[in-house]
C-alpha positions as CSV (number, residue, x, y, z in Angstrom):
1,M,39.1,52.5,210.8
2,T,39.0,49.3,212.8
3,T,39.8,46.0,211.0
4,V,37.4,43.3,211.9
5,T,37.7,39.5,211.8
6,R,34.0,38.9,212.1
7,A,31.2,40.3,210.0
8,Y,27.6,39.6,209.1
9,V,27.0,39.1,205.4
10,S,23.9,41.4,205.2
11,R,26.2,44.3,206.5
12,L,28.8,43.5,203.9
13,A,26.3,43.9,201.0
14,G,26.9,47.3,199.4
15,L,30.3,48.0,201.0
16,T,32.8,49.7,198.7
17,V,35.9,47.7,197.7
18,F,39.2,49.5,197.4
19,D,42.5,48.5,196.0
20,P,45.8,49.2,197.9
21,N,46.1,52.6,196.3
22,G,42.7,53.6,197.7
23,D,41.0,53.5,194.4
24,R,37.5,52.3,194.3
25,V,37.0,48.9,192.7
26,G,33.3,48.3,193.1
27,K,30.7,47.2,195.7
28,V,30.1,43.9,197.4
29,R,27.0,42.2,196.2
30,D,27.2,38.7,197.7
31,V,29.5,36.2,199.4
32,V,30.3,32.8,197.9
33,V,30.7,29.8,200.2
34,A,31.2,26.0,199.8
35,L,28.7,24.0,201.9
36,R,29.9,20.8,203.4
37,V,28.2,17.4,203.7
38,D,28.6,17.3,207.5
39,S,28.0,20.0,210.2
40,A,31.4,21.7,209.7
41,A,31.2,25.5,208.9
42,P,31.3,26.3,205.2
43,Q,34.4,27.8,203.8
44,V,34.0,31.4,202.5
45,L,35.5,31.3,199.0
46,G,35.2,34.9,198.0
47,L,33.1,37.9,197.3
48,V,30.9,38.8,194.3
49,V,31.9,42.4,193.5
50,E,30.0,44.7,191.1
51,V,32.5,46.8,189.1
52,V,31.9,49.1,186.1
53,A,29.0,48.6,183.8
54,R,27.3,46.4,186.4
55,R,29.7,43.5,185.7
56,R,30.0,41.2,188.6
57,I,33.3,39.5,189.2
58,F,34.7,37.0,191.7
59,V,37.3,38.2,194.2
60,P,38.9,35.3,196.2
61,M,39.0,35.8,200.0
62,G,42.8,35.4,199.8
63,R,42.9,38.9,198.1
64,V,41.0,40.5,201.0
65,T,43.4,42.1,203.4
66,A,40.9,43.8,205.7
67,I,37.2,44.3,206.3
68,E,36.9,47.7,207.9
69,S,33.9,49.7,209.0
70,G,32.4,50.8,205.7
71,A,35.0,49.3,203.3
72,V,36.8,46.1,202.1
73,M,40.5,46.4,201.3
74,L,42.3,44.3,198.7
75,A,45.9,43.2,198.3
76,S,47.9,44.4,195.3
77,G,47.7,42.4,192.1
78,T,45.6,42.1,189.0
79,L,41.9,41.4,189.3
80,N,40.3,38.8,187.1
81,L,37.5,40.8,185.4
82,K,35.9,37.8,183.9
83,R,32.1,37.9,184.6
84,F,31.3,35.8,187.7
85,E,29.7,32.4,186.9
86,Q,28.6,30.3,189.8
87,R,30.1,26.9,189.8
88,A,28.8,23.6,191.0
89,G,29.1,23.3,194.8
90,E,29.1,27.0,195.3
91,T,26.4,28.8,197.2
92,L,25.5,32.5,197.4
93,V,24.8,33.6,200.9
94,L,22.4,36.4,200.1
95,G,20.9,34.8,197.1
96,E,20.4,31.3,198.3
97,L,20.9,30.9,202.1
98,L,18.9,33.8,203.5
99,D,15.3,32.8,204.3
100,R,16.1,29.1,204.2
101,T,14.1,27.0,206.6
102,V,16.2,25.2,209.2
103,R,15.6,23.3,212.5
104,I,17.2,24.3,215.8
105,K,18.8,21.1,217.1
106,E,18.4,21.9,220.8
107,S,14.7,22.7,220.7
108,D,13.8,20.8,217.5
109,R,11.9,24.0,216.4
110,P,11.8,25.4,212.9
111,A,13.2,28.8,212.1
112,H,14.4,30.7,209.0
113,V,17.8,32.2,208.3
114,V,17.8,36.0,208.5
115,D,21.6,36.6,208.4
116,A,24.9,34.7,208.4
117,G,28.1,35.6,210.3
118,M,31.6,34.9,208.8
119,E,34.8,35.0,210.8
120,Q,38.5,34.6,210.1
121,T,40.3,31.6,211.5
122,R,43.8,31.5,212.9
123,T,45.1,30.2,209.6
124,G,43.7,33.3,207.8
125,D,40.8,31.5,206.1
126,W,37.2,32.7,206.5
127,V,34.3,30.4,207.4
128,L,30.6,30.9,207.8
129,S,30.5,30.1,211.5
130,K,27.3,31.8,212.8
131,L,23.7,32.0,211.8
132,A,21.0,34.4,212.9
133,V,17.7,32.5,212.8
134,Q,14.2,33.6,213.7
135,E,11.4,31.3,214.9
136,P,7.9,31.7,213.4
137,G,5.9,34.4,215.2
138,R,2.3,34.3,216.4
139,L,-0.6,36.8,215.8
140,G,1.5,38.9,213.5
141,R,4.4,39.3,215.9
142,R,8.0,38.4,215.1
143,G,9.3,35.2,216.6
144,Q,12.3,34.8,218.8
145,L,15.7,35.6,217.3
146,H,18.7,33.3,217.9
147,Q,22.4,33.6,217.1
148,L,23.6,30.1,216.8
149,G,26.7,28.2,215.6
150,W,26.5,26.6,212.2
151,D,26.6,23.2,213.9
152,E,23.6,24.1,216.1
153,V,21.1,24.0,213.2
154,E,20.3,21.4,210.6
155,G,18.8,21.6,207.2
156,L,21.4,23.5,205.2
157,T,23.3,20.6,203.6
158,L,20.3,19.3,201.7
159,P,18.4,20.8,198.7
160,Q,15.9,23.3,199.9
161,S,12.3,23.7,198.6
162,G,9.8,26.4,199.5
163,Q,12.5,28.9,200.4
164,G,11.2,32.2,201.7
165,T,12.1,35.6,200.4
166,E,11.5,38.2,203.2
167,T,15.1,38.7,204.2
168,L,16.4,38.8,200.6
169,I,13.8,41.4,199.5
170,A,14.7,43.5,202.6
171,T,18.3,43.4,201.4
172,Y,17.2,44.7,198.0
173,R,14.7,47.3,199.3
174,E,17.0,50.3,198.6
175,L,17.9,49.2,195.0
176,N,16.3,51.1,192.2
177,A,14.4,49.1,189.6
178,A,17.3,48.8,187.1
179,D,19.7,47.5,189.8
180,L,17.1,45.1,191.2
181,A,16.5,43.8,187.7
182,H,20.2,43.2,187.4
183,A,20.4,41.5,190.8
184,L,17.4,39.3,189.8
185,Q,19.2,38.1,186.7
186,E,22.1,37.0,188.8
187,L,20.0,34.6,190.9
188,P,19.4,31.0,190.1
189,A,16.2,30.5,188.1
190,K,14.2,29.0,191.0
191,R,15.2,31.8,193.4
192,R,14.5,34.4,190.8
193,H,10.9,33.2,190.4
194,E,10.4,33.0,194.2
195,V,11.5,36.7,194.5
196,A,9.3,37.7,191.6
197,E,6.3,36.0,193.3
198,A,7.1,37.9,196.6
199,L,7.4,41.4,195.1
200,D,4.3,43.5,195.0
201,D,2.7,44.3,191.7
202,E,4.0,47.8,191.3
203,R,7.6,46.9,192.2
204,L,7.6,43.8,189.9
205,A,6.1,45.9,187.1
206,D,9.0,48.5,187.4
207,V,11.6,45.7,187.5
208,L,10.1,43.9,184.5
209,G,10.4,47.1,182.5
210,E,14.2,47.0,183.0
211,L,14.6,43.3,181.9
212,P,15.1,41.9,178.4
213,E,11.7,40.9,176.9
214,A,12.7,37.2,177.0
215,D,13.1,37.4,180.7
216,Q,9.9,39.4,181.1
217,V,8.0,36.6,179.3
218,T,9.6,33.9,181.4
219,I,8.8,35.6,184.7
220,L,5.2,36.5,183.7
221,G,4.8,32.9,182.5
222,T,5.6,31.5,185.9
223,L,3.0,33.7,187.6
224,E,-0.6,32.7,188.1
225,E,-2.6,34.2,185.2
226,R,-4.6,36.6,187.3
227,R,-1.4,37.8,189.0
228,A,0.3,38.2,185.6
229,A,-2.7,40.4,184.4
230,D,-2.4,42.5,187.6
231,V,1.3,43.1,187.0
232,L,0.6,44.0,183.3
233,E,-1.9,46.6,184.5
234,A,0.8,48.1,186.8
235,M,3.2,48.4,183.9
236,D,3.3,51.4,181.5
237,P,1.0,50.6,178.6
238,D,3.9,50.7,176.1
239,D,6.0,48.3,178.2
240,A,2.9,46.0,178.6
241,A,2.3,46.1,174.9
242,D,5.9,45.2,174.1
243,V,6.0,42.2,176.4
244,L,2.5,41.0,175.3
245,A,3.7,41.1,171.7
246,E,6.1,38.3,172.6
247,F,3.2,36.0,173.7
248,S,1.2,33.8,171.4
249,N,-2.1,35.2,170.2
250,V,-4.1,32.9,172.5
251,D,-2.1,33.7,175.7
252,R,-2.0,37.4,174.8
253,N,-5.8,37.6,174.4
254,R,-6.4,35.7,177.6
255,L,-4.2,38.0,179.6
256,L,-5.9,41.1,178.0
257,E,-9.3,39.7,179.0
258,L,-8.2,39.3,182.6
259,M,-7.0,42.9,182.8
260,E,-9.4,45.6,183.8
261,P,-11.1,47.0,180.6
262,D,-9.9,50.5,181.1
263,E,-6.3,49.2,181.6
264,A,-6.4,46.8,178.7
265,E,-7.8,49.2,176.1
266,P,-4.7,51.4,175.8
267,V,-2.6,48.3,175.5
268,R,-4.8,46.9,172.7
269,Q,-4.5,50.2,170.8
270,L,-0.7,50.1,171.0
271,L,-0.6,46.5,169.8
272,K,-2.2,47.7,166.5
273,Y,1.0,49.5,165.5
274,S,4.2,48.1,164.2
275,E,6.9,48.1,166.9
276,D,9.4,50.1,164.8
277,T,7.0,53.0,164.2
278,A,6.1,56.0,166.4
279,G,2.8,54.3,167.3
280,G,4.6,51.2,168.4
281,M,7.1,53.1,170.5
282,M,4.8,55.6,172.2
283,T,3.1,55.6,175.6
284,S,-0.6,56.4,175.6
285,E,-0.4,58.2,179.0
286,P,1.5,61.5,178.6
287,V,0.5,64.6,180.6
288,I,-2.6,66.0,178.9
289,L,-4.3,69.2,179.9
290,S,-7.4,71.1,178.7
291,P,-7.1,74.6,177.1
292,D,-8.3,76.3,180.3
293,A,-5.6,74.8,182.5
294,T,-3.2,77.2,184.3
295,I,0.5,77.2,184.5
296,A,0.2,76.2,188.1
297,E,-1.9,73.2,187.2
298,A,0.6,72.1,184.6
299,L,3.6,72.4,187.0
300,A,1.6,70.3,189.6
301,R,1.0,67.6,187.1
302,I,4.6,67.2,186.0
303,R,5.7,67.0,189.6
304,E,3.9,63.6,189.9
305,P,6.6,61.2,191.1
306,E,5.6,58.3,188.8
307,L,6.4,60.3,185.7
308,T,9.7,59.6,184.0
309,P,11.9,62.7,183.4
310,S,11.2,62.6,179.7
311,L,7.4,62.5,180.0
312,A,7.6,65.2,182.7
313,S,9.5,67.5,180.3
314,Q,6.4,68.8,178.6
315,V,2.6,68.9,178.7
316,Y,0.2,68.4,175.8
317,V,-3.0,70.6,175.4
318,C,-6.0,69.1,173.7
319,R,-9.7,69.6,173.5
320,P,-11.8,67.2,175.6
321,P,-11.8,64.2,176.0
322,S,-8.4,64.2,177.7
323,A,-7.8,60.5,177.5
324,T,-6.0,59.2,174.4
325,P,-7.2,59.3,171.7
326,T,-8.1,62.9,172.8
327,G,-10.1,65.6,171.2
328,R,-8.3,67.9,168.8
329,Y,-4.6,68.4,169.6
330,L,-3.6,72.1,170.1
331,G,0.1,72.0,171.0
332,L,2.7,71.4,173.7
333,A,4.4,73.4,176.4
334,H,7.9,72.6,177.6
335,F,8.5,72.7,181.4
336,Q,11.3,75.4,181.0
337,R,8.7,77.7,179.4
338,L,6.2,76.9,182.2
339,L,8.8,78.0,184.8
340,R,9.1,81.4,183.1
341,E,5.4,82.3,183.1
342,P,3.1,83.6,185.8
343,P,1.3,80.7,187.6
344,S,-2.1,82.1,186.9
345,S,-1.6,82.3,183.1
346,L,-3.2,79.7,180.8
347,V,-1.1,77.0,179.3
348,S,-2.9,77.4,176.0
349,G,-1.3,80.9,175.7
350,I,2.3,79.6,175.5
351,L,1.9,76.6,173.1
352,D,4.6,75.4,170.7
353,D,2.9,74.4,167.5
354,L,5.6,72.0,166.2
355,E,4.3,69.6,163.6
356,P,3.6,66.3,165.5
357,L,4.6,62.8,164.5
358,R,2.2,60.4,162.8
359,P,1.7,57.0,164.3
360,E,3.0,55.3,161.2
361,A,6.2,57.3,161.2
362,P,9.2,54.9,160.9
363,L,12.1,54.8,163.4
364,A,14.4,56.8,161.1
365,E,11.9,59.6,160.8
366,V,11.3,59.7,164.6
367,T,15.1,59.8,165.2
368,R,15.5,62.7,162.8
369,Y,12.6,64.5,164.5
370,F,14.2,64.3,167.9
371,A,17.6,65.5,166.5
372,T,16.0,68.4,164.6
373,Y,14.0,69.8,167.5
374,N,16.3,68.8,170.5
375,L,13.4,67.1,172.3
376,V,13.2,64.3,174.9
377,A,9.6,63.6,174.1
378,A,7.4,64.2,171.1
379,P,3.6,64.1,170.4
380,V,2.0,61.5,168.2
381,V,-1.2,62.6,166.4
382,D,-3.5,60.6,164.2
383,D,-5.1,61.6,160.9
384,K,-8.2,63.0,162.8
385,G,-6.0,65.5,164.6
386,R,-6.3,63.6,168.0
387,L,-3.3,63.0,170.3
388,V,-2.8,59.2,170.6
389,G,0.4,59.2,172.6
390,A,3.9,60.5,173.0
391,V,7.3,59.0,172.2
392,S,10.1,59.6,174.7
393,V,13.8,59.5,173.9
394,D,14.3,56.3,176.0
395,D,11.8,54.6,173.8
396,V,13.8,55.6,170.8
397,L,17.1,54.4,172.3
398,D,15.5,51.0,173.2
399,H,14.8,50.5,169.5
400,L,18.1,51.9,168.2
401,L,20.2,49.7,170.5
402,P,20.6,45.9,169.8
403,D,17.9,43.7,171.1
404,D,20.3,42.2,173.7
405,W,21.7,45.5,174.9
406,R,20.6,44.9,178.5
407,D,22.4,41.5,178.5
408,R,25.5,43.1,177.0
409,A,25.5,45.7,179.7
410,R,25.1,43.1,182.3
411,R,28.0,41.1,180.9
412,G,30.1,44.2,180.5
């Protein structure tokens, strides 16, 4: 490997950090700098490194012995595993500098920051010496890209309003929903809301499902009401019902009215149940098939990429109609049994007739049911014999764990 004395911050993000013994410490998530009141290049204070349990810690640049292609090496010594807390006067390069609007001094033209270059000085310190900035484009084209010295632009020493998000979101593009939710929680409140505004409805819906309900309410509350309703439509009905339960009756009803009727109705049904019952935990959109469906059709349905592993583990066979609440519930078929049968056979011929859960079943009964039958999902049937939903094991865990378990995991 070749040790470098210059590096662009966007390329540092995600690099693995190793201790002197070659053991993995974590991954770089951001760079902390101290902006200055004049045009002098900011000093790089250290790295934000994500270690076990998604805990983010601060590693001073003095501990970094080398930045190599694909890795960051640390000097020997004990790391401070205290959770990183941003201090006054500190700025996160990825979280707060990217997409900032600046002005190129030579041409007096506006541009936005797309990357920042750091380099090591003769004294061994690191400074943020270079900026990659892009001018606004025309007719949908990208504008001219410049690599400039820190002192060749202005606008980064003052509070910034109206900061863009394009480059930051591009940095987060490869993160799964849980990791992006975690990254979102680490941003300043203003920046967090800007990123939420910029995410598309489907992506934001997935991310909200991984956040504590208090954060979900806060983010949805910052969105324009019509946009908030669109995001709720994109969420799984059970997740949408959980977050709407945290709103006041007036706000909840207004958002439900703004949702499409066919999207709002399952959510309204779920809101009727107490949150610690099977009805309150279930999703109203499991995989439902008619009795004349074949094994091949069932396997095709559970391959749908938007299904969670638990919901894809089995299909439920019901008389028409096939939307919840369905016609009479007939039974379920687990995917392992589907794999062992001829594709042309009917699903109705291999049904497991386990006694289903009732919507009013309390959490303790639901937990015992899962333990008894070794399932990862279970049907919920009303007193008329209709399938109204399915409870998955992740729903059960959400209710067994403390309310603040996501925050505890984030804090390590």
